[in-house]
DSSP file (Angstrom, degrees, kcal/mol; ACC not computed):
  #  RESIDUE AA STRUCTURE BP1 BP2  ACC     N-H-->O    O-->H-N    N-H-->O    O-->H-N    TCO  KAPPA ALPHA  PHI   PSI    X-CA   Y-CA   Z-CA
    1    1 A M              0   0    0      0, 0.0     5,-0.0     0, 0.0   129,-0.0   0.000 360.0 360.0 360.0 134.8    7.5   20.1    5.7
    2    2 A G     >  -     0   0    0      1,-0.1     4,-2.5     4,-0.0     5,-0.2  -0.252 360.0-113.6 -64.3 155.4    5.2   21.1    2.9
    3    3 A Q  H  > S+     0   0    0      1,-0.2     4,-2.4     2,-0.2     5,-0.2   0.884 116.1  50.0 -61.1 -40.9    1.9   19.1    2.5
    4    4 A N  H  > S+     0   0    0      2,-0.2     4,-2.3     1,-0.2    -1,-0.2   0.891 112.4  47.5 -65.9 -38.5    3.0   17.6   -0.9
    5    5 A R  H  > S+     0   0    0      2,-0.2     4,-2.6     1,-0.2    -2,-0.2   0.882 110.6  52.6 -67.5 -37.7    6.4   16.6    0.5
    6    6 A R  H  X S+     0   0    0     -4,-2.5     4,-2.3     2,-0.2    -2,-0.2   0.928 111.4  45.8 -63.1 -44.9    4.7   15.0    3.6
    7    7 A I  H  X S+     0   0    0     -4,-2.4     4,-2.7     2,-0.2    -2,-0.2   0.911 112.5  51.2 -64.6 -41.8    2.3   13.0    1.3
    8    8 A A  H  X S+     0   0    0     -4,-2.3     4,-2.3     1,-0.2    -2,-0.2   0.904 110.8  48.7 -62.3 -40.8    5.3   11.9   -0.9
    9    9 A A  H  X S+     0   0    0     -4,-2.6     4,-2.5     2,-0.2    -1,-0.2   0.897 112.2  48.8 -65.2 -40.0    7.2   10.8    2.2
   10   10 A L  H  X S+     0   0    0     -4,-2.3     4,-2.8     2,-0.2    -2,-0.2   0.894 110.1  51.1 -66.1 -39.8    4.2    8.9    3.5
   11   11 A V  H  X S+     0   0    0     -4,-2.7     4,-2.3     2,-0.2    -2,-0.2   0.925 111.4  48.0 -63.0 -43.6    3.7    7.2    0.1
   12   12 A A  H  X S+     0   0    0     -4,-2.3     4,-2.1     2,-0.2    -2,-0.2   0.927 113.7  46.5 -62.9 -44.6    7.4    6.2    0.1
   13   13 A A  H  X S+     0   0    0     -4,-2.5     4,-2.7     1,-0.2     5,-0.2   0.900 112.1  51.1 -64.3 -40.2    7.2    4.8    3.7
   14   14 A A  H  X S+     0   0    0     -4,-2.8     4,-3.1     2,-0.2     5,-0.2   0.882 108.1  53.0 -64.7 -37.5    4.0    3.0    2.8
   15   15 A F  H  X S+     0   0    0     -4,-2.3     4,-2.4     2,-0.2    -2,-0.2   0.940 111.3  45.0 -63.3 -46.4    5.6    1.5   -0.2
   16   16 A V  H  X S+     0   0    0     -4,-2.1     4,-2.2     2,-0.2    -2,-0.2   0.949 117.0  45.3 -62.4 -48.1    8.5    0.1    1.8
   17   17 A A  H  X S+     0   0    0     -4,-2.7     4,-2.5     1,-0.2    -2,-0.2   0.903 114.5  48.3 -62.7 -41.0    6.2   -1.2    4.6
   18   18 A S  H  X S+     0   0    0     -4,-3.1     4,-2.2    -5,-0.2    -1,-0.2   0.855 109.0  53.2 -71.2 -32.4    3.8   -2.7    2.1
   19   19 A T  H  X S+     0   0    0     -4,-2.4     4,-1.3    -5,-0.2    -1,-0.2   0.927 111.8  45.4 -65.6 -44.1    6.6   -4.4    0.1
   20   20 A L  H  X S+     0   0    0     -4,-2.2     4,-0.8     1,-0.2     3,-0.3   0.920 114.7  48.1 -63.4 -43.3    7.8   -6.0    3.3
   21   21 A A  H >X S+     0   0    0     -4,-2.5     4,-1.0     1,-0.2     3,-0.6   0.849 104.1  61.4 -66.6 -33.7    4.3   -7.0    4.4
   22   22 A A  H 3< S+     0   0    0     -4,-2.2     3,-0.4     1,-0.3    -1,-0.2   0.862 101.7  52.1 -63.0 -35.3    3.6   -8.4    0.9
   23   23 A H  H 3< S+     0   0    0     -4,-1.3    -1,-0.3    -3,-0.3    -2,-0.2   0.778 110.3  49.3 -70.0 -25.1    6.4  -11.0    1.3
   24   24 A A  H << S+     0   0    0     -4,-0.8     2,-0.3    -3,-0.6    -1,-0.2   0.598 112.4  48.8 -90.2 -11.9    4.9  -12.1    4.7
   25   25 A Q     <  -     0   0    0     -4,-1.0    18,-0.0    -3,-0.4    71,-0.0  -0.915  61.9-147.5-131.4 154.4    1.4  -12.5    3.4
   26   26 A N  S    S+     0   0    0     -2,-0.3    -1,-0.1    -3,-0.0    -4,-0.1   0.705  83.6  62.0 -90.4 -22.2   -0.4  -14.3    0.5
   27   27 A S  S    S-     0   0    0      1,-0.1     3,-0.1     3,-0.0    70,-0.1  -0.759  83.1-124.1-107.9 153.8   -3.2  -11.8    0.2
   28   28 A P  S    S-     0   0    0      0, 0.0    69,-4.3     0, 0.0     2,-0.3   0.849  88.9  -6.2 -64.6 -34.9   -3.0   -8.1   -0.6
   29   29 A A  E     +A   96   0A   0     67,-0.3     2,-0.3     2,-0.0    67,-0.2  -0.985  61.4 173.6-159.5 147.7   -4.9   -7.0    2.5
   30   30 A R  E     -A   95   0A   0     65,-2.1    65,-3.1    -2,-0.3     2,-0.4  -0.987  30.7-114.2-153.8 156.4   -6.8   -8.4    5.4
   31   31 A W  E     -A   94   0A   0     -2,-0.3     2,-0.4    63,-0.2    63,-0.2  -0.768  24.5-161.0 -95.3 135.2   -8.4   -7.1    8.6
   32   32 A V  E     -A   93   0A   0     61,-2.4    61,-2.5    -2,-0.4     2,-0.1  -0.970  22.4-118.9-118.8 128.0   -6.9   -8.2   12.0
   33   33 A N  E     +A   92   0A   0     -2,-0.4     2,-0.3    59,-0.2    59,-0.3  -0.385  38.0 179.4 -65.5 139.4   -9.0   -7.9   15.2
   34   34 A R  E     -A   91   0A   0     57,-3.4    57,-2.0    -2,-0.1     2,-0.3  -0.953  18.2-165.7-138.5 157.0   -7.5   -5.7   17.9
   35   35 A T  E >   -A   90   0A   0     -2,-0.3     3,-2.0    55,-0.2    55,-0.2  -0.985  44.3 -85.8-138.6 145.1   -8.4   -4.4   21.3
   36   36 A T  T 3  S+     0   0    0     53,-1.7    40,-0.1    -2,-0.3    39,-0.1  -0.191 114.7  33.7 -49.8 136.7   -6.8   -1.5   23.2
   37   37 A G  T 3  S+     0   0    0      1,-0.4    -1,-0.3    38,-0.2    39,-0.1   0.215  87.2 120.0  99.7 -14.0   -3.7   -2.6   25.0
   38   38 A Q  S <  S-     0   0    0     -3,-2.0    -1,-0.4    37,-0.2     3,-0.1  -0.503  72.8 -97.4 -79.2 153.8   -2.6   -5.3   22.5
   39   39 A P        -     0   0    0      0, 0.0    -1,-0.1     0, 0.0     0, 0.0  -0.242  55.1 -77.5 -65.0 160.8    0.8   -4.8   20.8
   40   40 A P        -     0   0    0      0, 0.0     2,-0.4     0, 0.0    -6,-0.0  -0.159  50.8-106.6 -57.3 154.0    1.0   -3.2   17.3
   41   41 A V    >   -     0   0    0     -3,-0.1     3,-1.3    -9,-0.1     2,-0.2  -0.713  29.3-124.1 -86.5 128.0    0.0   -5.4   14.3
   42   42 A G  T 3  S+     0   0    0     -2,-0.4    -1,-0.0     1,-0.2     0, 0.0  -0.509  95.3  18.4 -68.6 137.3    2.8   -6.5   12.1
   43   43 A G  T 3  S+     0   0    0      1,-0.2    53,-2.1    -2,-0.2    -1,-0.2   0.610  83.7 164.3  78.6  12.6    2.3   -5.5    8.5
   44   44 A A  B <   -B   95   0A   0     -3,-1.3     2,-0.4    51,-0.2    51,-0.3  -0.378  42.2-112.6 -63.0 140.9   -0.3   -2.8    9.3
   45   45 A I        -     0   0    0     49,-2.7    13,-1.2    13,-0.2     2,-0.3  -0.625  26.9-120.0 -80.7 128.7   -0.8   -0.5    6.4
   46   46 A L  E     +C   57   0A   0     -2,-0.4    11,-0.2    11,-0.2     3,-0.1  -0.515  32.0 177.7 -68.1 125.4    0.4    3.1    6.9
   47   47 A G  E     -     0   0A   0      9,-2.8     2,-0.3    -2,-0.3    10,-0.2   0.692  51.2 -76.6-103.3 -23.9   -2.5    5.5    6.6
   48   48 A G  E     -C   56   0A   0      8,-1.5     8,-2.7    85,-0.1    -1,-0.3  -0.984  46.6 -86.2 162.0-154.6   -0.9    8.8    7.4
   49   49 A D  E     -CD  55 132A   0     83,-1.2    83,-2.6    -2,-0.3     6,-0.2  -0.978  23.7-121.5-150.2 160.6    0.4   10.9   10.4
   50   50 A N        -     0   0    0      4,-1.8    81,-0.2    -2,-0.3     5,-0.1   0.328  63.1 -91.5 -90.7   9.8   -1.2   13.3   12.8
   51   51 A G  S    S+     0   0    0      3,-0.2    80,-0.1    79,-0.1     4,-0.1   0.221 118.5  71.7 104.4 -14.5    1.1   16.2   12.0
   52   52 A D  S    S-     0   0    0      2,-0.2     3,-0.1     0, 0.0    79,-0.1  -0.066 118.6 -93.2-122.0  33.2    3.8   15.6   14.6
   53   53 A N  S    S+     0   0    0      1,-0.2     2,-0.6     0, 0.0    78,-0.0   0.608  81.1 139.2  68.0  16.2    5.3   12.5   12.8
   54   54 A R        -     0   0    0      1,-0.0    -4,-1.8     2,-0.0    -1,-0.2  -0.830  55.1-122.3 -88.1 124.6    3.2   10.0   14.8
   55   55 A V  E     -C   49   0A   0     -2,-0.6     2,-0.5    -6,-0.2    -6,-0.3  -0.354  19.8-153.6 -70.1 141.9    2.1    7.3   12.4
   56   56 A L  E     -C   48   0A   0     -8,-2.7    -9,-2.8    76,-0.1    -8,-1.5  -0.979   9.4-160.1-116.4 126.4   -1.6    6.6   11.9
   57   57 A Y  E     -CE  46  72A   0     15,-0.7    15,-2.3    -2,-0.5     2,-0.4  -0.598  27.4 -97.3 -99.8 166.2   -2.7    3.1   10.7
   58   58 A I  E     + E   0  71A   0    -13,-1.2    36,-1.9    36,-0.3     2,-0.3  -0.678  47.6 168.1 -87.7 131.4   -6.0    2.2    9.1
   59   59 A C  E     -FE  93  70A   0     11,-1.6    11,-2.6    -2,-0.4     2,-0.3  -0.853  17.5-161.9-131.1 169.8   -8.7    0.8   11.3
   60   60 A R  E     -FE  92  69A   0     32,-1.8    32,-2.5    -2,-0.3     2,-0.3  -0.978   9.6-179.0-148.7 153.6  -12.4    0.0   11.1
   61   61 A A  E     - E   0  68A   0      7,-1.7     7,-2.5    -2,-0.3     2,-0.3  -0.979  31.0-102.4-149.1 158.5  -15.0   -0.6   13.7
   62   62 A Q  E     + E   0  67A   0     -2,-0.3     2,-0.3    28,-0.2     5,-0.2  -0.635  42.4 163.7 -83.7 140.3  -18.7   -1.5   14.0
   63   63 A H  E >   - E   0  66A   0      3,-2.6     3,-1.5    -2,-0.3    -2,-0.0  -0.874  62.8 -16.4-159.2 124.2  -21.1    1.3   14.8
   64   64 A R  T 3  S-     0   0    0     -2,-0.3     3,-0.1     1,-0.3    -2,-0.0   0.867 129.1 -43.2  49.3  47.6  -24.9    1.5   14.5
   65   65 A G  T 3  S+     0   0    0      1,-0.2    52,-0.5    51,-0.1     2,-0.3   0.512 123.5  79.3  84.0   5.2  -25.2   -1.4   12.1
   66   66 A G  E <  S-E   63   0A   0     -3,-1.5    -3,-2.6    50,-0.1     2,-0.4  -0.849  74.0-115.5-136.2 173.4  -22.3   -0.6    9.9
   67   67 A W  E     -EG  62 115A   0     48,-2.3    48,-1.2    -2,-0.3     2,-0.4  -0.936  30.5-168.8-109.7 135.8  -18.5   -0.8    9.6
   68   68 A H  E     -E   61   0A   0     -7,-2.5    -7,-1.7    -2,-0.4     2,-0.2  -0.988  10.5-143.0-132.6 127.6  -16.6    2.5    9.5
   69   69 A S  E     +E   60   0A   0     -2,-0.4    11,-0.4    -9,-0.2    -9,-0.3  -0.600  37.8 127.4 -91.3 150.8  -12.9    3.0    8.6
   70   70 A G  E     -E   59   0A   0    -11,-2.6   -11,-1.6    -2,-0.2     2,-0.3  -0.644  51.1 -53.0-163.2-139.6  -10.7    5.6   10.3
   71   71 A K  E     -EH  58  78A   0      7,-2.5     7,-2.9   -13,-0.2     2,-0.7  -0.922  31.7-125.5-128.6 147.1   -7.3    5.8   12.1
   72   72 A V  E     +EH  57  77A   0    -15,-2.3   -15,-0.7    -2,-0.3     2,-0.4  -0.838  41.4 165.8 -87.6 119.0   -5.6    4.1   15.0
   73   73 A H  E >   - H   0  76A   0      3,-2.7     3,-1.2    -2,-0.7   -17,-0.1  -0.995  64.9  -5.6-138.7 128.9   -4.5    6.9   17.3
   74   74 A V  T 3  S-     0   0    0     -2,-0.4    -1,-0.1     1,-0.2     3,-0.1   0.903 129.2 -57.7  50.6  46.4   -3.4    6.4   20.9
   75   75 A D  T 3  S+     0   0    0      1,-0.2     2,-0.3   -39,-0.1    -1,-0.2   0.697 120.1  93.6  64.5  22.6   -4.2    2.7   20.7
   76   76 A M  E <  S-H   73   0A   0     -3,-1.2    -3,-2.7   -40,-0.1     2,-0.5  -0.955  77.9-108.9-138.7 160.0   -7.9    3.2   19.7
   77   77 A C  E     -HI  72  88A   0     11,-2.3    11,-2.2    -2,-0.3     2,-0.4  -0.797  31.7-169.5 -93.2 126.3   -9.8    3.5   16.5
   78   78 A H  E     +HI  71  87A   0     -7,-2.9    -7,-2.5    -2,-0.5     2,-0.3  -0.960  15.1 158.3-115.5 129.2  -11.1    6.9   15.6
   79   79 A F  E     - I   0  86A   0      7,-2.3     7,-3.6    -2,-0.4     2,-0.3  -0.982  38.2-107.7-147.0 159.5  -13.6    7.5   12.8
   80   80 A G  E     + I   0  85A   0    -11,-0.4     2,-0.3    63,-0.3     5,-0.2  -0.673  39.3 160.3 -89.6 141.4  -16.2   10.0   11.7
   81   81 A W  E >   - I   0  84A   0      3,-2.6     3,-2.0    -2,-0.3    69,-0.1  -0.878  66.0  -9.7-159.7 126.7  -19.9    9.4   12.0
   82   82 A G  T 3  S-     0   0    0     -2,-0.3     3,-0.1     1,-0.3    -2,-0.0   0.783 127.2 -52.9  59.5  30.2  -22.9   11.7   12.0
   83   83 A G  T 3  S+     0   0    0      1,-0.3    67,-1.5    66,-0.1    -1,-0.3   0.369 121.0  95.3  88.6  -5.5  -20.7   14.8   12.4
   84   84 A A  E <  S-IJ  81 149A   0     -3,-2.0    -3,-2.6    65,-0.3     2,-0.6  -0.753  77.1-114.0-116.9 163.0  -18.8   13.5   15.4
   85   85 A E  E     -I   80   0A   0     63,-1.5     2,-0.4    -2,-0.3    -5,-0.2  -0.872  31.2-156.6 -93.6 121.6  -15.6   11.6   16.1
   86   86 A I  E     -I   79   0A   0     -7,-3.6    -7,-2.3    -2,-0.6     2,-0.4  -0.843   6.3-164.9-100.0 135.4  -16.3    8.1   17.4
   87   87 A V  E     +I   78   0A   0     -2,-0.4     2,-0.3    -9,-0.2    -9,-0.2  -0.981  10.8 176.3-123.6 130.2  -13.6    6.4   19.5
   88   88 A T  E     -I   77   0A   0    -11,-2.2   -11,-2.3    -2,-0.4     3,-0.0  -0.968  31.8-150.1-136.7 151.9  -13.7    2.7   20.2
   89   89 A R  S    S+     0   0    0     -2,-0.3   -53,-1.7   -13,-0.2     2,-0.5   0.632  86.7  64.7 -92.3 -17.7  -11.4    0.2   21.9
   90   90 A Q  E    S+A   35   0A   0    -55,-0.2     2,-0.3   -28,-0.1   -28,-0.2  -0.942  71.4 121.6-112.0 123.9  -12.5   -2.8   19.8
   91   91 A Y  E     -A   34   0A   0    -57,-2.0   -57,-3.4    -2,-0.5     2,-0.3  -0.903  52.8-104.9-161.0-179.3  -11.6   -2.6   16.2
   92   92 A Q  E     -AF  33  60A   0    -32,-2.5   -32,-1.8    -2,-0.3     2,-0.4  -0.943  21.9-146.0-123.5 148.9   -9.7   -4.1   13.2
   93   93 A V  E     -AF  32  59A   0    -61,-2.5   -61,-2.4    -2,-0.3     2,-0.5  -0.933  19.7-123.8-114.6 137.9   -6.5   -3.0   11.6
   94   94 A L  E     -A   31   0A   0    -36,-1.9   -49,-2.7    -2,-0.4   -36,-0.3  -0.692  33.9-178.7 -83.4 126.1   -5.8   -3.4    7.9
   95   95 A T  E     +AB  30  44A   0    -65,-3.1   -65,-2.1    -2,-0.5     2,-0.5  -0.809  39.3  49.3-119.6 163.0   -2.6   -5.3    7.1
   96   96 A G  E    S-A   29   0A   0    -53,-2.1     2,-0.3    -2,-0.3   -67,-0.3  -0.943  87.9 -55.9 117.0-130.8   -1.0   -6.3    3.8
   97   97 A Y        +     0   0    0    -69,-4.3     2,-0.3    -2,-0.5    65,-0.1  -0.974  47.1 154.7-150.7 163.8   -0.3   -3.8    1.1
   98   98 A G        -     0   0    0     -2,-0.3     2,-0.4   -84,-0.2   -80,-0.1  -0.962  35.2-109.3-173.7 175.6   -1.8   -1.3   -1.2
   99   99 A V  E     -K  160   0A   0     61,-2.9    61,-2.8    -2,-0.3     2,-0.4  -0.988  22.0-142.3-126.2 127.8   -1.1    1.9   -3.2
  100  100 A W  E     +K  159   0A   0     -2,-0.4     2,-0.3    59,-0.2    59,-0.2  -0.761  39.3 137.7 -88.0 131.3   -2.4    5.3   -2.3
  101  101 A R  E     -K  158   0A   0     57,-2.0    57,-3.1    -2,-0.4    -2,-0.0  -0.980  56.8 -83.6-162.9 163.7   -3.4    7.6   -5.2
  102  102 A R        -     0   0    0     -2,-0.3     2,-0.3    55,-0.3    55,-0.2  -0.483  51.8-111.2 -68.9 139.2   -6.1   10.0   -6.3
  103  103 A P        -     0   0    0      0, 0.0     2,-0.2     0, 0.0    -1,-0.1  -0.567  28.5-169.2 -74.3 134.7   -9.2    8.3   -7.7
  104  104 A F  S    S-     0   0    0     -2,-0.3    -2,-0.0    -3,-0.0     0, 0.0  -0.537  71.4 -57.9-121.5  63.3   -9.6    8.8  -11.4
  105  105 A G  S    S+     0   0    0     -2,-0.2     3,-0.1     1,-0.1     0, 0.0   0.566 124.8  90.1  77.0   8.3  -13.1    7.5  -12.1
  106  106 A D    >   +     0   0    0      1,-0.1     3,-2.3     2,-0.1     4,-0.3  -0.070  36.3 130.8-126.1  34.3  -12.2    4.1  -10.7
  107  107 A L  G >   +     0   0    0      1,-0.3     3,-1.6     2,-0.2    -1,-0.1   0.777  64.4  72.2 -58.9 -26.4  -13.0    4.5   -7.1
  108  108 A D  G 3  S+     0   0    0      1,-0.3    -1,-0.3    -3,-0.1    -2,-0.1   0.660  92.9  57.0 -65.6 -13.4  -15.0    1.2   -7.3
  109  109 A R  G <  S+     0   0    0     -3,-2.3    -1,-0.3     2,-0.1    -2,-0.2   0.587  86.7 101.8 -89.9 -12.1  -11.6   -0.6   -7.5
  110  110 A A  S <  S-     0   0    0     -3,-1.6    50,-0.3    -4,-0.3    14,-0.1  -0.289  88.7 -83.2 -70.5 157.6  -10.3    0.9   -4.2
  111  111 A Y        -     0   0    0     48,-3.1    12,-2.3    12,-0.1     2,-0.5  -0.317  40.4-128.3 -60.6 139.2  -10.3   -1.1   -1.0
  112  112 A V  E     - L   0 122A   0     10,-0.2    10,-0.3     1,-0.1     3,-0.1  -0.805  23.9-177.8 -89.8 127.6  -13.6   -1.3    0.9
  113  113 A G  E     -     0   0A   0      8,-3.2     2,-0.3    -2,-0.5     9,-0.2   0.533  60.2 -54.7-101.2  -9.7  -13.2   -0.4    4.5
  114  114 A G  E     - L   0 121A   0      7,-1.2     7,-2.8   -46,-0.1     2,-0.3  -0.983  51.9-152.9 166.7-158.9  -16.8   -0.9    5.5
  115  115 A G  E     -GL  67 120A   0    -48,-1.2   -48,-2.3    -2,-0.3     2,-0.3  -0.949  13.3-129.1 169.7 172.6  -20.3    0.1    4.8
  116  116 A S  E >  S- L   0 119A   0      3,-1.5     3,-2.1    -2,-0.3     2,-0.2  -0.962  74.2 -32.3-148.0 126.7  -23.8    0.6    6.0
  117  117 A G  T 3  S-     0   0    0    -52,-0.5   -52,-0.0    -2,-0.3     0, 0.0  -0.467 129.8 -21.0  61.9-128.6  -26.9   -0.9    4.3
  118  118 A N  T 3  S+     0   0    0     -2,-0.2     2,-0.3    -3,-0.1    -1,-0.3   0.486 116.0 104.1 -88.9  -4.4  -26.2   -1.0    0.6
  119  119 A D  E <   -L  116   0A   0     -3,-2.1    -3,-1.5     2,-0.0     2,-0.5  -0.619  56.3-156.1 -83.3 134.4  -23.5    1.7    0.8
  120  120 A K  E     -L  115   0A   0     -2,-0.3     2,-0.6    -5,-0.2    -5,-0.3  -0.932   7.9-147.6-106.9 133.0  -19.8    0.6    0.6
  121  121 A Y  E     -L  114   0A   0     -7,-2.8    -8,-3.2    -2,-0.5    -7,-1.2  -0.896  11.1-150.8-103.7 116.0  -17.2    2.9    2.1
  122  122 A R  E     -LM 112 137A   0     -2,-0.6    15,-2.5    15,-0.5     2,-0.3  -0.490  26.2-103.3 -80.6 153.7  -13.9    3.0    0.4
  123  123 A I  E     + M   0 136A   0    -12,-2.3    36,-1.7    36,-0.3     2,-0.3  -0.620  50.4 164.5 -81.1 133.3  -10.7    3.7    2.3
  124  124 A C  E     -NM 158 135A   0     11,-1.6    11,-2.9    -2,-0.3     2,-0.3  -0.851  24.2-154.6-136.7 172.7   -9.3    7.2    1.9
  125  125 A R  E     -NM 157 134A   0     32,-2.0    32,-2.5     9,-0.3   -77,-0.1  -0.976  13.2-176.8-148.5 149.4   -6.9    9.7    3.4
  126  126 A A  E     - M   0 133A   0      7,-1.9     7,-2.8    -2,-0.3     2,-0.2  -0.994  30.3-105.9-146.7 148.9   -6.8   13.4    3.3
  127  127 A P  E     + M   0 132A   0      0, 0.0     2,-0.3     0, 0.0     5,-0.3  -0.547  45.0 161.4 -74.6 139.4   -4.5   16.3    4.5
  128  128 A Y  E >   - M   0 131A   0      3,-2.5     3,-1.9    -2,-0.2    -2,-0.0  -0.880  59.7 -13.8-161.1 128.1   -5.9   18.2    7.5
  129  129 A R  T 3  S-     0   0    0     -2,-0.3     3,-0.1     1,-0.3     0, 0.0   0.853 128.6 -45.2  49.3  46.9   -4.3   20.6   10.0
  130  130 A G  T 3  S+     0   0    0      1,-0.3    -1,-0.3   -78,-0.0     2,-0.2   0.410 125.3  81.4  84.3  -2.3   -0.7   19.6    9.2
  131  131 A G  E <  S- M   0 128A   0     -3,-1.9    -3,-2.5   -81,-0.2     2,-0.4  -0.660  74.0-123.1-122.6-179.6   -1.4   15.8    9.1
  132  132 A V  E     -DM  49 127A   0    -83,-2.6   -83,-1.2    -5,-0.3   -76,-0.1  -0.985  32.3-165.4-128.4 118.5   -2.7   13.2    6.7
  133  133 A H  E     - M   0 126A   0     -7,-2.8    -7,-1.9    -2,-0.4     2,-0.1  -0.897  13.7-134.5-117.0 128.0   -5.7   11.3    8.2
  134  134 A P  E     + M   0 125A   0      0, 0.0    11,-0.4     0, 0.0    -9,-0.3  -0.463  42.5 133.6 -74.9 151.3   -7.3    8.0    7.0
  135  135 A G  E     - M   0 124A   0    -11,-2.9   -11,-1.6   -65,-0.2     2,-0.3  -0.706  48.3 -69.3-162.3-145.6  -11.0    7.8    6.8
  136  136 A K  E     -OM 143 123A   0      7,-2.0     7,-3.4   -13,-0.2     2,-0.6  -0.965  33.4-118.7-134.8 148.0  -13.9    6.6    4.5
  137  137 A V  E     +OM 142 122A   0    -15,-2.5   -15,-0.5    -2,-0.3     2,-0.4  -0.774  35.2 172.8 -88.4 122.6  -15.3    7.9    1.2
  138  138 A V  E >  S-O  141   0A   0      3,-2.7     3,-1.5    -2,-0.6   -17,-0.1  -0.995  70.1 -11.9-130.4 124.5  -19.0    8.9    1.6
  139  139 A A  T 3  S-     0   0    0     -2,-0.4    -1,-0.1     1,-0.3     3,-0.1   0.861 129.6 -53.4  54.1  39.6  -20.8   10.6   -1.3
  140  140 A G  T 3  S+     0   0    0      1,-0.2     2,-0.3   -33,-0.0    -1,-0.3   0.570 119.9  97.3  78.3   9.1  -17.5   11.1   -3.2
  141  141 A R  E <  S-O  138   0A   0     -3,-1.5    -3,-2.7    -5,-0.0     2,-0.6  -0.931  76.4-111.7-130.2 154.8  -15.7   12.9   -0.3
  142  142 A C  E     -OP 137 153A   0     11,-2.6    11,-2.6    -2,-0.3     2,-0.6  -0.755  26.5-159.3 -90.2 120.5  -13.3   11.7    2.3
  143  143 A N  E     +OP 136 152A   0     -7,-3.4    -7,-2.0    -2,-0.6   -63,-0.3  -0.889  19.6 169.2-101.2 118.5  -14.7   11.8    5.8
  144  144 A I  E     - P   0 151A   0      7,-2.8     7,-3.0    -2,-0.6     2,-0.4  -0.726  29.9-120.6-118.8 169.9  -12.1   11.8    8.6
  145  145 A S  E     + P   0 150A   0    -11,-0.4     2,-0.3    -2,-0.2     5,-0.2  -0.918  37.1 155.1-112.8 144.3  -12.2   12.4   12.3
  146  146 A W  E >   - P   0 149A   0      3,-2.4     3,-1.7    -2,-0.4   -61,-0.0  -0.867  62.6  -3.6-165.4 130.4  -10.3   15.1   14.1
  147  147 A G  T 3  S-     0   0    0     -2,-0.3     3,-0.1     1,-0.3   -62,-0.0   0.804 127.8 -50.9  59.8  33.7  -10.8   17.0   17.3
  148  148 A G  T 3  S+     0   0    0      1,-0.3   -63,-1.5   -64,-0.1     2,-0.3   0.474 120.4  94.5  86.3   1.1  -14.0   15.3   18.3
  149  149 A K  E <  S-JP  84 146A   0     -3,-1.7    -3,-2.4   -65,-0.3     2,-0.6  -0.834  75.6-117.9-125.4 160.8  -15.7   16.0   14.9
  150  150 A E  E     - P   0 145A   0    -67,-1.5     2,-0.4    -2,-0.3    -5,-0.2  -0.891  33.8-159.8 -93.7 124.6  -16.2   14.4   11.5
  151  151 A I  E     - P   0 144A   0     -7,-3.0    -7,-2.8    -2,-0.6     2,-0.5  -0.899   4.5-150.5-110.1 134.0  -14.5   16.5    8.9
  152  152 A V  E     - P   0 143A   0     -2,-0.4     2,-0.4    -9,-0.2    -9,-0.2  -0.920  17.1-175.4-109.7 125.9  -15.5   16.2    5.2
  153  153 A I  E     - P   0 142A   0    -11,-2.6   -11,-2.6    -2,-0.5   -25,-0.0  -0.963  22.2-158.8-128.2 135.7  -12.7   16.9    2.6
  154  154 A D  S    S+     0   0    0     -2,-0.4     2,-0.6   -13,-0.2    -1,-0.1   0.926  79.4  64.5 -77.6 -47.1  -12.9   17.0   -1.2
  155  155 A G  S    S+     0   0    0    -28,-0.1     2,-0.3   -14,-0.1    -1,-0.1  -0.693  73.0 132.1 -85.2 119.6   -9.3   16.4   -2.1
  156  156 A Y        -     0   0    0     -2,-0.6     2,-0.3   -30,-0.1   -30,-0.2  -0.949  48.6-120.3-155.2 171.1   -8.1   12.9   -1.1
  157  157 A E  E     - N   0 125A   0    -32,-2.5   -32,-2.0    -2,-0.3     2,-0.3  -0.894  23.1-147.4-115.2 152.1   -6.3    9.7   -2.0
  158  158 A A  E     -KN 101 124A   0    -57,-3.1   -57,-2.0    -2,-0.3     2,-0.5  -0.844  19.7-114.7-115.8 156.6   -7.9    6.3   -2.0
  159  159 A L  E     -K  100   0A   0    -36,-1.7   -48,-3.1    -2,-0.3   -36,-0.3  -0.821  37.4-178.0 -96.1 123.8   -6.2    3.0   -1.2
  160  160 A Y  E     -K   99   0A   0    -61,-2.8   -61,-2.9    -2,-0.5   -50,-0.2  -0.847  31.1-108.0-118.6 152.1   -6.0    0.5   -4.1
  161  161 A P              0   0    0      0, 0.0   -63,-0.1     0, 0.0    -1,-0.0  -0.393 360.0 360.0 -65.6 158.7   -4.6   -3.0   -4.5
  162  162 A R              0   0    0    -65,-0.1   -64,-0.1    -2,-0.1    -2,-0.0   0.519 360.0 360.0 -71.0 360.0   -1.4   -3.1   -6.5
């Protein structure tokens, strides 16, 4: 499947999932605590897929004094930090609803997935190696984790409230 078709399919699936979740919740999005081994979270926001049609949800975890957003993969939260892929068993999953789109000068309206110090990290997703991976916006670029590394990508979508 071409990358644009894959993103379009993910957007459509996210819309259906977010519409169902919106009816079940009063707020557009909220973080739910998770630990490896717990069942999946109902209403989790679809963040992408890893290239073989396995869904990736949005997570965030604490690391070195900050919160960092990434992807739930194999029941753990994976995010990029300092050039490496960090994997943790204790994390939060984003539930509710949102809309994925390219930022057009309004990135400050996108959902915040974390931050460090005075920096706020917005939630993003970007295509990489046949998949679409959620991550965090740092310095105007989407930082994702893949293959043990932090990957920085210019072209991305950000998650916005409806």
